[in-house]
Each structure stands twice: as structure tokens, then as C-alpha cells.
SEVOPA-685433 format. One record per residue (C-alpha): x, y, z; residue number from 1; residue in three letters. Coordinates in steps of 0.001 Angstrom, whole numbers, always signed. Each point is the difference from the previous one (the first is absolute). Example, Ala and Ser with C-alpha at 12.3 -4.5 7.8 and 13.67 -1.06 7.14 Angstrom:
BEGIN
{{+12300, -4500, +7800}, 1, "Ala"};
{{+1370, +3440, -660}, 2, "Ser"};
***
This chain:
BEGIN
{{-48217, +14930, -50090}, 1, "Met"};
{{+2318, -2986, -159}, 2, "Ala"};
{{+3016, +247, -2285}, 3, "Thr"};
{{+978, -2595, -2561}, 4, "Asn"};
{{+2749, -1319, +2310}, 5, "Gly"};
{{-2458, -481, +2858}, 6, "Gln"};
{{-2417, -1812, -2287}, 7, "Arg"};
{{+2809, -2243, -1201}, 8, "Lys"};
{{+971, -873, +3588}, 9, "Leu"};
{{-3617, -810, +861}, 10, "Lys"};
{{-276, -2256, -3052}, 11, "Val"};
{{+3243, -1816, +870}, 12, "Leu"};
{{-1101, -408, +3616}, 13, "Gly"};
{{-3349, -1401, -1102}, 14, "Gly"};
{{+1702, -2443, -2389}, 15, "Leu"};
{{+2366, -1195, +2760}, 16, "Lys"};
{{-2854, -481, +2454}, 17, "Ala"};
{{-2017, -1926, -2572}, 18, "Ser"};
{{+3008, -2207, -785}, 19, "Lys"};
{{+544, -747, +3707}, 20, "Asp"};
{{-3686, -841, +490}, 21, "Ser"};
{{+16, -2260, -3078}, 22, "Arg"};
{{+3168, -1684, +1236}, 23, "Lys"};
{{-1494, -562, +3456}, 24, "Ser"};
{{-3229, -1281, -1528}, 25, "His"};
{{+1875, -2374, -2317}, 26, "Ser"};
{{+2053, -1309, +2951}, 27, "Ser"};
{{-3174, -719, +1943}, 28, "Leu"};
{{-1492, -1802, -2982}, 29, "Asn"};
{{+3206, -1990, -447}, 30, "Glu"};
{{+85, -1001, +3683}, 31, "Asp"};
{{-3654, -998, +5}, 32, "Glu"};
{{+440, -1996, -3186}, 33, "Glu"};
{{+3058, -1830, +1337}, 34, "Ala"};
{{-1810, -877, +3224}, 35, "Ile"};
{{-3077, -1187, -1909}, 36, "Ala"};
{{+2058, -2222, -2328}, 37, "Asn"};
{{+2016, -1563, +2858}, 38, "Glu"};
{{-1261, -3406, +1028}, 39, "Lys"};
{{-1308, -669, +3464}, 40, "Glu"};
{{+2614, -681, +2695}, 41, "Gly"};
{{+2818, +1812, -1802}, 42, "Ser"};
{{+2334, +2133, +2104}, 43, "Leu"};
{{+554, +2550, -2776}, 44, "Ala"};
{{-1303, +3573, +379}, 45, "Trp"};
{{-709, -395, +3725}, 46, "Lys"};
{{+2616, +2458, +1303}, 47, "Val"};
{{+1205, +1737, -3180}, 48, "Leu"};
{{-2227, +576, -3016}, 49, "His"};
{{+1271, -323, -3552}, 50, "Ile"};
{{+302, +3773, -512}, 51, "Ser"};
{{+1966, +362, +3230}, 52, "Gln"};
{{+2406, -2797, -938}, 53, "Val"};
{{+539, +1545, -3444}, 54, "Arg"};
{{+743, +3387, +1592}, 55, "Thr"};
{{+2457, -1481, +2519}, 56, "Leu"};
{{+1951, -1813, -2717}, 57, "Leu"};
{{+681, +3312, -1761}, 58, "Glu"};
{{+1646, +1574, +3082}, 59, "Leu"};
{{+3485, -264, +1468}, 60, "Asn"};
{{+706, -1413, +3463}, 61, "Val"};
{{-389, +3277, +1898}, 62, "Asp"};
{{-3223, +844, -1799}, 63, "Gln"};
{{-1338, -3510, +610}, 64, "Val"};
{{+755, +478, +3697}, 65, "His"};
{{-2094, +3174, +179}, 66, "Leu"};
{{-2808, -1319, -2192}, 67, "Lys"};
{{-267, -3271, +1910}, 68, "Met"};
{{-166, +1903, +3301}, 69, "Ala"};
{{-2949, +1957, -1376}, 70, "Asp"};
{{-1792, -3083, -1357}, 71, "Leu"};
{{+435, -2002, +3226}, 72, "Leu"};
{{-799, +2995, +2234}, 73, "Asn"};
{{+3365, -143, +1782}, 74, "Leu"};
{{+253, +3731, +611}, 75, "Lys"};
{{+2173, -234, +3139}, 76, "Asp"};
{{+2777, -2066, -1557}, 77, "His"};
{{+2482, +2845, +534}, 78, "Ala"};
{{-360, -140, +3818}, 79, "Val"};
{{-1683, -3361, +682}, 80, "Asn"};
{{+2469, -2879, -270}, 81, "Leu"};
{{-2785, -2573, -375}, 82, "Gln"};
{{-1533, +1794, -2986}, 83, "Asp"};
{{+3466, +489, -1486}, 84, "Ala"};
{{+772, -3731, +252}, 85, "Ala"};
{{-3352, -950, -1550}, 86, "Val"};
{{+528, +2472, -2831}, 87, "Leu"};
{{+3476, -1374, -726}, 88, "Asp"};
{{-1497, -3513, +21}, 89, "Tyr"};
{{-2475, +865, -2776}, 90, "Tyr"};
{{+2368, +2173, -2041}, 91, "Val"};
{{+2686, -2695, +11}, 92, "Ala"};
{{-2579, -2613, -1055}, 93, "Gly"};
{{-1331, +2167, -2842}, 94, "Leu"};
{{+3472, +798, -1294}, 95, "Trp"};
{{+1005, -3675, +125}, 96, "Trp"};
{{-3123, -963, -1950}, 97, "Ala"};
{{+806, +2699, -2571}, 98, "Lys"};
{{+3517, -1416, -441}, 99, "Glu"};
{{-1493, -3465, -587}, 100, "Gln"};
{{-2075, +1453, -2885}, 101, "Ser"};
{{-3284, -1125, +1537}, 102, "Phe"};
{{-3232, +1068, -1674}, 103, "Thr"};
{{-2300, +2604, +1551}, 104, "Leu"};
{{-2287, -2767, +1226}, 105, "Gln"};
{{+2892, -1955, +1535}, 106, "Gln"};
{{+1431, +3084, +1743}, 107, "Ile"};
{{-3385, +853, +1507}, 108, "Ser"};
{{-535, -3582, +1166}, 109, "Gly"};
{{+3505, -144, +1475}, 110, "Phe"};
{{-584, +3243, +1954}, 111, "Ile"};
{{-3279, -1464, +1301}, 112, "Thr"};
{{+1821, -3129, +1180}, 113, "Ala"};
{{+2586, +2148, +1812}, 114, "Leu"};
{{-2820, +1951, +1630}, 115, "Ser"};
{{-1811, -3151, +1193}, 116, "Ile"};
{{+3147, -1487, +1532}, 117, "Leu"};
{{+903, +3268, +1736}, 118, "Leu"};
{{-3525, +526, +1361}, 119, "Glu"};
{{+72, -3547, +1388}, 120, "Asn"};
{{+2886, +1123, +2203}, 121, "Ile"};
{{-1402, +3413, +915}, 122, "Arg"};
{{-3704, -752, +511}, 123, "Glu"};
{{-192, -3736, +701}, 124, "Lys"};
{{+3385, -479, +1759}, 125, "Gln"};
{{+385, -3150, -2117}, 126, "Met"};
{{+2970, -2282, +601}, 127, "Ser"};
{{+2637, -684, -2630}, 128, "Leu"};
{{-1276, -3513, -682}, 129, "Val"};
{{-3591, +1131, -478}, 130, "Asp"};
{{+1082, +2830, -2301}, 131, "Asn"};
{{+2019, -2435, -2098}, 132, "Leu"};
{{-3164, -2060, -364}, 133, "Lys"};
{{-1830, +3136, -1183}, 134, "Glu"};
{{+2638, +547, -2699}, 135, "Leu"};
{{-327, -3624, -1052}, 136, "Lys"};
{{-3766, +446, -388}, 137, "Lys"};
{{+545, +3018, -2245}, 138, "Met"};
{{+2281, -2030, -2288}, 139, "Leu"};
{{-2591, -2719, -580}, 140, "Val"};
{{-950, -324, -3673}, 141, "Gly"};
{{+3249, +1327, -1463}, 142, "Ile"};
{{+1199, -2110, -2936}, 143, "Gly"};
{{-3492, -1197, -996}, 144, "His"};
{{-1942, +1418, -2948}, 145, "Glu"};
{{-3475, -131, +1518}, 146, "Asn"};
{{+394, -861, +3673}, 147, "Pro"};
{{-3129, -928, +1902}, 148, "Glu"};
{{+1407, +1485, +3211}, 149, "Val"};
{{+2160, +3114, -75}, 150, "Thr"};
{{+1702, +2140, +2617}, 151, "Gly"};
{{-255, +3154, -2065}, 152, "Gly"};
{{+3457, +9, -1585}, 153, "Leu"};
{{-550, -2481, -2806}, 154, "Asp"};
{{+1032, +2656, -2581}, 155, "Phe"};
{{+3648, -763, +960}, 156, "Phe"};
{{+1865, -2905, -1544}, 157, "Asn"};
{{+2067, -2512, +1955}, 158, "Thr"};
{{+3340, +1782, -429}, 159, "Asp"};
{{-1474, +3333, +1042}, 160, "Gln"};
{{-1598, -1667, +3033}, 161, "Ala"};
{{+3440, -1250, +1092}, 162, "Lys"};
{{+1469, +3499, -350}, 163, "Leu"};
{{-2936, +1436, +1896}, 164, "Leu"};
{{+398, -2522, +2831}, 165, "Thr"};
{{+3744, +626, +277}, 166, "Asp"};
{{-521, +3765, +180}, 167, "Tyr"};
{{-2692, -201, +2701}, 168, "Ile"};
{{+2134, -2427, +2006}, 169, "Thr"};
{{+3041, +2281, -59}, 170, "Lys"};
{{-1841, +3292, +489}, 171, "Ser"};
{{-2705, -989, +2513}, 172, "Leu"};
{{+321, -3452, +1525}, 173, "Phe"};
{{+3724, +272, +816}, 174, "Gln"};
{{-769, +3193, +1953}, 175, "His"};
{{-3272, -1247, +1504}, 176, "Tyr"};
{{+948, +675, +3640}, 177, "Lys"};
{{+1013, +3531, -919}, 178, "Leu"};
{{-3400, +721, -1592}, 179, "Tyr"};
{{-1794, -1512, +3003}, 180, "Gln"};
{{+2030, +2194, +2334}, 181, "Tyr"};
{{-681, +3092, -2114}, 182, "Met"};
{{-3780, -501, +46}, 183, "Phe"};
{{-220, -983, +3687}, 184, "Ser"};
{{+1856, +2957, +1533}, 185, "Leu"};
{{-833, +3669, -332}, 186, "Glu"};
{{+2647, +2469, -1037}, 187, "Gln"};
{{+1291, +2330, +2711}, 188, "Asp"};
{{-732, +3637, -670}, 189, "Glu"};
{{+3076, +2187, +285}, 190, "Met"};
{{-393, +3710, +536}, 191, "Val"};
{{+3143, +1851, -989}, 192, "Ile"};
{{+364, +3630, +972}, 193, "Gly"};
{{+2681, +2590, -533}, 194, "Thr"};
{{+636, +3006, +2181}, 195, "Glu"};
{{+1008, +3131, -1868}, 196, "Leu"};
{{+1341, +3052, +1797}, 197, "Ser"};
{{-458, +3309, -1789}, 198, "Val"};
{{+1509, +3222, +1250}, 199, "Glu"};
{{-2184, +3032, -595}, 200, "Val"};
{{+769, +3681, +302}, 201, "Ala"};
{{-858, +1527, +3385}, 202, "Pro"};
{{-3170, +2108, +54}, 203, "Pro"};
{{+526, +3704, -632}, 204, "Ala"};
{{-1052, +2650, +2500}, 205, "Asp"};
{{-1680, +1948, -2772}, 206, "Ile"};
{{-2494, -1326, -2550}, 207, "Pro"};
{{+2794, -474, -2555}, 208, "Phe"};
{{+3559, -1297, +533}, 209, "Pro"};
{{+2881, +2470, -435}, 210, "Pro"};
{{+1308, +366, -3574}, 211, "Pro"};
{{+2912, -2172, -1072}, 212, "Leu"};
{{+2078, +3014, -1072}, 213, "Asp"};
{{+376, +862, +3691}, 214, "Glu"};
{{+1685, -3294, +755}, 215, "Gly"};
{{+3674, -202, +980}, 216, "Met"};
{{+2611, -2637, +630}, 217, "Gln"};
{{-48, -1704, +3368}, 218, "Glu"};
{{+3580, +1077, +854}, 219, "Ala"};
{{-841, +3667, -607}, 220, "Val"};
{{-3175, -293, +2061}, 221, "Tyr"};
{{+1770, -1605, +2950}, 222, "Leu"};
{{+2807, +2572, -42}, 223, "Glu"};
{{-1942, +3252, -493}, 224, "His"};
{{-3728, -555, +596}, 225, "Val"};
{{-532, -2807, +2476}, 226, "Ala"};
{{-129, +1105, +3664}, 227, "Pro"};
{{+3000, -1043, +2087}, 228, "Pro"};
{{-408, -3167, +2028}, 229, "Pro"};
{{-795, +515, +3704}, 230, "Pro"};
{{+3023, -165, +2340}, 231, "Pro"};
{{+386, -3241, +1944}, 232, "Pro"};
{{-1311, +105, +3533}, 233, "Glu"};
{{+2700, +84, +2664}, 234, "Lys"};
{{-166, -2838, +2405}, 235, "Glu"};
{{-104, +1075, +3584}, 236, "Glu"};
{{+3061, -1023, +1807}, 237, "Glu"};
{{-676, -2348, +2790}, 238, "Lys"};
{{+1039, +1515, +3291}, 239, "Glu"};
{{+1971, -2164, +2319}, 240, "Ala"};
{{-1805, -831, +3243}, 241, "Pro"};
{{+841, +2390, +2822}, 242, "Ser"};
{{+2202, -1458, +2665}, 243, "Gly"};
{{+3391, +221, +1513}, 244, "Glu"};
{{+2781, -669, -2428}, 245, "Asp"};
{{+2280, -2775, +961}, 246, "Glu"};
{{+3305, +1358, +1124}, 247, "Lys"};
{{+3068, -1651, -1437}, 248, "Val"};
{{+3111, -29, +2214}, 249, "Phe"};
{{+3498, -61, -1286}, 250, "Thr"};
{{+2684, -2322, +1323}, 251, "Glu"};
{{+1609, +2793, +1991}, 252, "Glu"};
{{-3304, +898, +1664}, 253, "Glu"};
{{-595, -3688, +857}, 254, "Val"};
{{+3468, -218, +1609}, 255, "Glu"};
{{-695, +3200, +1978}, 256, "Asp"};
{{-3264, -1450, +1304}, 257, "Ile"};
{{+1618, -3308, +1033}, 258, "Leu"};
{{+2770, +1815, +1844}, 259, "Glu"};
{{-2531, +1509, +2393}, 260, "Gly"};
{{-1693, -3367, +797}, 261, "Val"};
{{+1313, -2156, +2863}, 262, "Thr"};
{{+266, -3797, -63}, 263, "Thr"};
{{-2924, -508, +2366}, 264, "Asp"};
{{-2246, +2219, -2109}, 265, "Glu"};
{{+946, -1890, -3178}, 266, "Leu"};
{{-753, -3342, +1693}, 267, "Lys"};
{{-3346, +1340, +1148}, 268, "Glu"};
{{-933, +1138, -3533}, 269, "Val"};
{{+1025, -3320, -1522}, 270, "Ile"};
{{-1877, -2012, +2634}, 271, "Ser"};
{{-3169, +2049, -518}, 272, "Ser"};
{{+133, -540, -3778}, 273, "Val"};
{{+588, -3747, +488}, 274, "Val"};
{{-2844, -225, +2531}, 275, "Asn"};
{{-2395, +1691, -2445}, 276, "Glu"};
{{+969, -2388, -2815}, 277, "Met"};
{{-138, -3097, +2216}, 278, "Leu"};
{{-3261, +1153, +1597}, 279, "Gly"};
{{-1822, +142, -3323}, 280, "Ser"};
{{+1593, -3307, -1045}, 281, "Leu"};
{{-975, -1725, +3248}, 282, "Ser"};
{{-3574, +1298, -392}, 283, "Ala"};
{{-248, -1520, -3493}, 284, "Asp"};
{{+1463, -3301, +1194}, 285, "Val"};
{{-2382, -87, +2979}, 286, "Gly"};
{{-3039, +617, -2207}, 287, "Ala"};
{{+1048, -2816, -2364}, 288, "Lys"};
{{+585, -2370, +2933}, 289, "Leu"};
{{-3450, +776, +1411}, 290, "Lys"};
{{-1595, -604, -3409}, 291, "Glu"};
{{+1821, -3327, -404}, 292, "Arg"};
{{-970, -983, +3556}, 293, "Glu"};
{{-3688, +688, -741}, 294, "Ala"};
{{+190, -2169, -3133}, 295, "Gln"};
{{+1515, -2899, +1940}, 296, "Tyr"};
{{-2616, +274, +2735}, 297, "Leu"};
{{-2794, -62, -2566}, 298, "Ala"};
{{+1445, -3150, -1588}, 299, "Lys"};
{{+347, -1682, +3406}, 300, "Ile"};
{{-3639, +798, +886}, 301, "Ser"};
{{-1170, -1485, -3307}, 302, "Lys"};
{{+2002, -3187, +641}, 303, "Met"};
{{-1480, -300, +3479}, 304, "Gln"};
{{-3533, +361, -1383}, 305, "Lys"};
{{+693, -2670, -2618}, 306, "Ile"};
{{+1441, -2358, +2673}, 307, "Ala"};
{{-3065, +437, +2239}, 308, "Glu"};
***
């Protein structure tokens, strides 16, 4: 069985739900009534209904930003620069209209005018001159009590129309090329990634890792537990190639050798050494002379062929 507290909560919940449904129903009736009472051709209640405008005026700037994004279905404004710029365009316009103390009807009509001018750039790729003409058409009928022809903003007076024109000129028309560029080019998608290195414990040989109480300091482990490092491998000494060692003679031994050599033998040794040196030199010179001679003969034969 339900307690008294549970019954009380159910009653409060039912009252809250009924209040919300009545509020939603009254807002729908108010919106439908405002649309029905608006004359034909008016720009009011086209983008924002009367209940939505009333709700937006009760919020601060940050709340208006979030609420307007929901009403205009700009869900990607946090990552999409185009949606973010469009959202700022409408929020700035609404807040400016609020500061000018416009009525609910005037604020809704002003937001509709901003929407028409912006869609002319995005959907129709309209030039600046043609869009200025569209704004001029919307201002037709302002200042007359019962105008025969109206552009849909005749609920503004002349002074308000001047303020409205100045604001649209400074916020939209002075940055017209920028809006055209924004709607003609797609935003580049940037994928940003971050590499994260995480060190994990090595796998244990047994199903469970060893207990922490068996741990020890690294210095103690290296000194008493860790196996000694392997000894460095000895490099094999390179053996000198086998051969007769050159014998070095002292000055006394050289003098003893020269004492036993006669003058004729010394001349013969010197002449043989000179002949060997000159023989190799003469062979090199002869080979170069023969090569040069062959080059000259080839040139002479070419000249003879050309002369013939």
C-alpha cells in the first residue's frame, strides 16, 4: 500500500503535469489567435510566434543563445562555424530589438525580415543591390495609417524604420561579401587525435602477481638478488701475417758491410739500380709517345677524308 508521502508526491506530480499541459495549450491558443488576428501580408509571427518571443525576452543572453539554437534547429553551432555565425546573427538582432523596447509584434516582424535577407544570400545567391531592393519593399507602407500597399512591416513608425535600416546596414550589408563567402564554401573538417602512452605491469608467470609486501628497493635488488652481468667477450687478437721480419742494421754493421765491397762492385750495384729505374721510366714514356702518335695519326686521317 502507498504511504501518505508517496500519495502526496503523486498528487504534486499530477498537478505539475496538468499545469505544464495547460500552459502549453494556452501558448498554442495564444499563437493561433495572434496569427488569426494578423492582417494579410504581415511579417509578424512567421519565424517566431508570440509565445516564443515572450519566452526569449525573459532570458539572459546565454539562455537566449541556447533557446534560439533550439528554435531555429541549429544543433551543430558548437562545431559548425556557419551555424554559429547564423545563430549569432539572430541572437544579436533579437537583443538589439529588446534594447529598443520593440513590441512583441515588432520583434517577430524584425526577426522575419532578418531571416528573409539572410536566406536571399544563402538560397538565392542574391547580389547586394537586389537585397537592398528587397529591404526597401519590406519598408513600404511605414508611416501611413491605412496603406493600400504594405511590405509587411507597417507596424513600425518612421523613426523605428530608420533605426531598423541602420542596424541591418551595419550588421549585414557592410559584411555582405563575408556572408556570401561563408555560404559558398564548405567548412574543412579537422580530425584531431592525441596519442597516449600507458605503461602497464608486465604479465605474471602465475595467475596472480606477487604480493606487494615482497617488493624491495631497486638498489638492494641489484646488489644482492640480480644475477651478475655476463663478462665482456674478449676480442681475438689479430695475428700478424707470417713472413720474414725486416732486419734492421746498425751503423757499425753498415760500415762493416761497405768495407768488404770493392769500387767496381759498388758501381755495378748502382748501375743496376739506375737501369731498373730508368727502364720502367722509359717504358712509361714510350707507351705515352705511342698513344700520342696514334691520336695524331687519327686526326690526320680525318683531315685527309674531309679534304677528299
